[in-house]
C-alpha positions in Angstrom: -54.9 23.3 -24.2 -51.3 22.8 -25.1 -50.6 20.6 -28.2 -47.3 19.1 -29.3 -46.3 19.0 -33.0 -43.1 17.5 -34.4 -41.9 17.3 -38.0 -38.5 16.3 -39.3 -37.0 17.0 -42.7 -33.6 16.3 -44.2 -31.9 19.5 -45.5 -29.8 19.6 -48.6 -26.2 20.7 -48.1 -24.4 21.7 -44.9 -26.1 24.0 -42.4 -24.4 25.9 -39.6 -26.2 24.7 -36.5 -25.1 27.7 -34.5 -27.0 30.1 -36.8 -30.4 28.4 -36.9 -33.2 30.6 -35.6 -36.9 29.9 -35.4 -39.9 32.1 -34.6 -43.7 31.5 -34.2 -46.0 34.4 -34.9 -49.8 34.1 -35.4 -49.4 30.4 -36.2 -46.7 30.9 -38.8 -43.4 29.1 -38.1 -40.4 30.7 -39.7 -37.1 28.9 -39.6 -33.9 30.5 -40.9 -30.8 28.5 -41.7 -27.4 29.6 -42.9 -25.0 27.6 -45.0 -22.0 26.2 -43.2 -18.9 28.2 -44.0 -17.4 25.3 -46.0 -20.3 25.4 -48.4 -20.3 29.2 -49.0 -19.2 30.3 -52.5 -15.7 31.7 -52.6 -13.6 33.7 -55.1 -10.3 32.2 -56.2 -7.7 34.2 -58.0 -5.5 32.3 -60.6 -1.8 33.1 -60.4 0.8 32.9 -63.1 2.0 35.1 -66.0 -0.9 34.3 -68.4 -3.5 34.7 -65.7 -2.3 38.2 -64.7 -2.6 39.4 -68.3 -6.3 38.4 -68.6 -7.3 38.9 -64.9 -8.8 35.4 -64.7 -10.6 34.2 -61.6 -12.8 31.3 -60.6 -15.9 31.5 -58.6 -16.1 28.2 -56.7 -19.4 27.2 -55.1 -18.2 23.9 -53.8 -16.1 25.3 -51.0 -12.7 24.0 -49.8 -11.8 20.4 -50.1 
């Protein structure tokens, strides 16, 4: 007998819908989601004379925008 199950949840943050995968093995559902590129952490170098002396950088987790 085939049964139907549906469950919806709201995910925090942005998810790249093209990278979502799901598998069902022995009754265990595994869903893998990747963050959208815009929400990935990025490394920003600070330019200017005083920044070069200290090698300052910013690690920004908020993405562009």
